[in-house]
C-alpha positions as CSV (number, residue, x, y, z in Angstrom):
1,X,14.4,-47.0,25.9
2,X,10.4,-47.9,24.8
3,X,12.1,-51.0,22.9
4,X,13.6,-52.5,25.7
5,X,12.2,-55.7,27.2
6,X,12.7,-53.9,30.3
7,X,10.1,-51.5,29.0
8,X,8.1,-53.3,27.2
9,X,7.0,-55.7,29.9
10,X,5.8,-52.9,32.5
11,X,4.0,-51.9,28.8
12,X,-0.1,-52.4,28.6
13,X,-1.2,-53.9,25.6
14,X,-4.9,-53.2,24.4
15,X,-6.0,-56.5,26.0
16,X,-4.1,-56.1,29.6
17,X,-6.3,-52.3,29.7
18,X,-9.6,-54.1,29.3
19,X,-8.5,-56.7,31.7
20,X,-7.6,-54.5,34.3
21,X,-11.0,-52.9,33.9
22,X,-12.8,-55.8,33.8
23,X,-11.4,-57.1,37.3
24,X,-12.2,-53.4,39.0
25,X,-15.5,-53.5,37.9
26,X,-15.7,-57.3,39.9
27,X,-14.7,-55.8,42.4
28,X,-16.8,-52.6,42.5
29,X,-20.1,-54.9,41.4
30,X,-19.2,-57.4,44.5
31,X,-20.2,-54.2,46.9
32,X,-23.4,-53.5,45.3
33,X,-24.9,-56.4,47.9
34,X,-23.5,-54.1,50.8
35,X,-22.3,-54.5,53.9
36,X,-21.9,-54.8,57.3
37,X,-19.8,-53.3,60.1
38,X,-18.2,-55.4,63.3
39,X,-15.7,-54.4,65.9
40,X,-14.1,-50.4,64.7
41,X,-16.7,-50.2,62.4
42,X,-14.8,-52.1,59.6
43,X,-17.5,-53.8,56.7
44,X,-17.4,-57.4,56.1
45,X,-18.0,-57.5,52.2
46,X,-17.8,-59.5,49.5
47,X,-15.4,-56.9,47.2
48,X,-11.7,-59.2,48.6
49,X,-13.0,-62.5,47.1
50,X,-13.0,-59.9,43.9
51,X,-9.1,-59.2,44.9
52,X,-8.7,-63.0,45.1
53,X,-9.3,-63.5,41.4
54,X,-7.9,-60.5,40.2
55,X,-4.1,-61.5,41.8
56,X,-4.7,-65.4,40.2
57,X,-5.6,-64.2,36.9
58,X,-4.0,-61.2,36.1
59,X,-1.1,-61.8,38.1
60,X,1.4,-59.2,40.3
61,X,1.6,-56.6,37.8
62,X,-1.9,-56.2,35.9
63,X,-3.3,-57.4,40.0
64,X,-1.0,-55.0,41.7
65,X,-2.5,-52.7,38.8
66,X,-6.0,-53.6,38.6
67,X,-6.5,-52.4,41.9
68,X,-5.0,-49.2,42.2
69,X,-6.9,-48.5,39.6
70,X,-9.8,-49.2,42.2
71,X,-8.9,-47.7,44.5
72,X,-7.4,-43.8,42.7
73,X,-11.3,-44.3,41.3
74,X,-12.3,-44.8,45.1
75,X,-10.8,-41.8,46.1
76,X,-11.7,-39.7,43.2
77,X,-15.3,-40.1,45.2
78,X,-17.2,-42.6,43.1
79,X,-19.3,-44.6,45.5
80,X,-17.3,-47.9,44.6
81,X,-17.3,-49.6,48.0
82,X,-19.7,-52.1,49.7
83,X,-22.8,-49.6,50.7
84,X,-21.8,-47.5,47.9
85,X,-19.6,-45.3,49.6
86,X,-15.9,-43.2,48.3
87,X,-13.8,-40.2,48.2
88,X,-11.0,-39.9,50.6
89,X,-12.5,-39.9,53.7
90,X,-12.7,-43.4,52.9
91,X,-8.6,-43.7,53.3
92,X,-9.1,-42.0,56.6
93,X,-11.5,-44.7,58.6
94,X,-10.9,-47.6,59.9
95,X,-10.6,-50.4,57.4
96,X,-8.1,-48.0,55.4
97,X,-5.2,-50.1,55.9
98,X,-7.2,-53.2,54.6
99,X,-8.1,-51.7,51.3
100,X,-4.7,-50.3,50.8
101,X,-4.0,-54.4,51.7
102,X,-6.2,-55.1,48.7
103,X,-3.1,-54.5,46.0
104,X,-0.6,-56.2,48.3
105,X,-2.2,-59.2,48.2
106,X,-2.9,-58.5,44.3
107,X,0.2,-58.5,43.9
108,X,1.4,-61.8,46.3
109,X,-1.4,-64.3,45.2
110,X,-0.1,-63.5,41.6
111,X,3.8,-63.8,42.7
112,X,2.4,-67.6,44.2
113,X,0.3,-68.4,41.5
114,X,2.1,-67.8,39.1
115,X,5.5,-68.4,40.5
116,X,6.5,-71.0,38.4
117,X,6.3,-72.1,34.8
118,X,4.2,-75.2,35.3
119,X,0.2,-75.4,35.7
120,X,-0.1,-74.4,39.8
121,X,-2.3,-77.1,41.3
122,X,-4.6,-76.4,43.3
123,X,-2.6,-76.4,46.5
124,X,-0.4,-74.0,45.2
125,X,-3.5,-71.5,45.0
126,X,-5.3,-72.2,48.1
127,X,-1.9,-71.1,49.1
128,X,-1.4,-67.9,47.2
129,X,-5.6,-67.2,48.5
130,X,-4.1,-67.4,52.3
131,X,-1.6,-66.1,51.6
132,X,-2.3,-63.2,50.2
133,X,-6.1,-62.6,50.6
134,X,-5.7,-63.2,54.5
135,X,-2.8,-62.8,56.2
136,X,-1.4,-60.0,53.8
137,X,-4.4,-57.8,53.8
138,X,-4.2,-58.5,57.5
139,X,-1.1,-57.7,58.3
140,X,-2.0,-54.4,56.3
141,X,-4.8,-53.5,58.3
142,X,-4.9,-54.1,61.6
143,X,-1.8,-52.3,62.8
144,X,-4.2,-49.0,60.9
145,X,-7.3,-50.5,62.4
146,X,-5.6,-49.8,65.7
147,X,-3.9,-47.3,65.3
148,X,-7.5,-45.3,64.1
149,X,-9.2,-47.0,66.8
150,X,-6.5,-46.4,69.5
151,X,-6.7,-49.7,70.8
152,X,-4.4,-52.0,71.3
153,X,-2.7,-54.3,68.4
154,X,-3.1,-57.7,70.2
155,X,-6.8,-56.4,71.0
156,X,-7.6,-55.3,67.8
157,X,-6.2,-58.3,66.0
158,X,-8.0,-60.7,68.3
159,X,-11.1,-58.5,67.7
160,X,-10.2,-59.5,63.7
161,X,-10.9,-62.9,64.2
162,X,-14.6,-62.4,63.7
163,X,-13.3,-61.8,59.3
164,X,-11.8,-65.3,59.2
165,X,-14.4,-67.5,58.5
166,X,-15.7,-65.4,55.7
167,X,-12.2,-64.8,54.6
168,X,-11.8,-68.4,54.6
169,X,-14.5,-69.1,52.4
170,X,-14.0,-66.2,50.4
171,X,-10.7,-68.1,49.6
172,X,-11.6,-71.6,49.0
173,X,-14.8,-70.1,46.6
174,X,-12.0,-68.5,44.7
175,X,-9.6,-71.6,44.5
176,X,-12.5,-73.3,43.3
177,X,-13.0,-70.5,40.4
178,X,-9.4,-70.2,39.7
179,X,-9.1,-74.3,39.2
180,X,-11.9,-74.6,37.0
181,X,-10.4,-71.1,35.0
182,X,-7.4,-73.1,34.3
183,X,-9.4,-76.5,33.5
184,X,-11.7,-74.9,31.5
185,X,-10.1,-71.9,29.2
186,X,-6.6,-71.8,30.8
187,X,-6.0,-68.3,28.3
188,X,-7.9,-66.4,30.9
189,X,-4.9,-66.6,32.5
190,X,-2.9,-65.5,29.4
191,X,-0.4,-67.1,29.6
192,X,1.3,-71.0,28.5
193,X,2.1,-72.8,31.4
194,X,3.9,-75.8,31.3
195,X,2.1,-79.4,32.4
196,X,1.9,-79.8,35.8
197,X,4.6,-82.8,36.7
198,X,1.7,-85.4,37.7
199,X,-0.3,-85.0,33.9
200,X,4.2,-84.7,32.6
201,X,5.1,-87.7,34.0
202,X,1.2,-89.5,33.5
203,X,2.1,-88.5,29.2
204,X,5.5,-89.6,29.4
205,X,3.8,-92.9,30.9
206,X,1.6,-93.0,27.4
207,X,4.3,-92.3,25.1
208,X,6.3,-95.2,26.9
209,X,3.4,-97.5,26.4
210,X,2.5,-97.1,22.8
211,X,6.0,-97.5,22.1
212,X,6.9,-100.3,19.5
213,X,8.7,-102.9,22.1
214,X,11.6,-102.9,19.1
215,X,12.3,-99.6,19.6
216,X,12.3,-99.5,23.6
């Protein structure tokens, strides 16, 4: 029923829709500088950086929605991929698996970042970027690339290591951006966090120190 908690959880309000659109636009904008292709015709682009930000900031549910909207627009023919590519043909090329992996990657990143009630520490954000933004996307991309190029999956995986330095750089940048947002403007993630464990311990120590001696 529309009024049940489950229905409300999956509904989108105007702010959700706006945030989904913003991150779909960010991923599109990151494709404007273009790309260059390497082994198997898979392009290296900055768009994975946008996927990482979308998952971390929007969370698993809206991260998936944002990347799905972006790919639907691409399939509809909009030239939103790096180099002005678009259309259904993009989903039958060597990079098709990587693009589908953006949806799963955004979900995993959001799940890790938003998995606990406490504000995520730097290590958790970095872990999310590496697992969701690199490993999960590779897990989708490499088998599809191997299938389309008809090369052994081991050879394809080895050749795909050429992407790793750039993807690690994007993971570092995304970690810095999200960490900065959490400190400067936590409302950007649109949820209430409990203080991190060190912050909570520090606050307890301050309260203990400030308490009058007679009350101890």
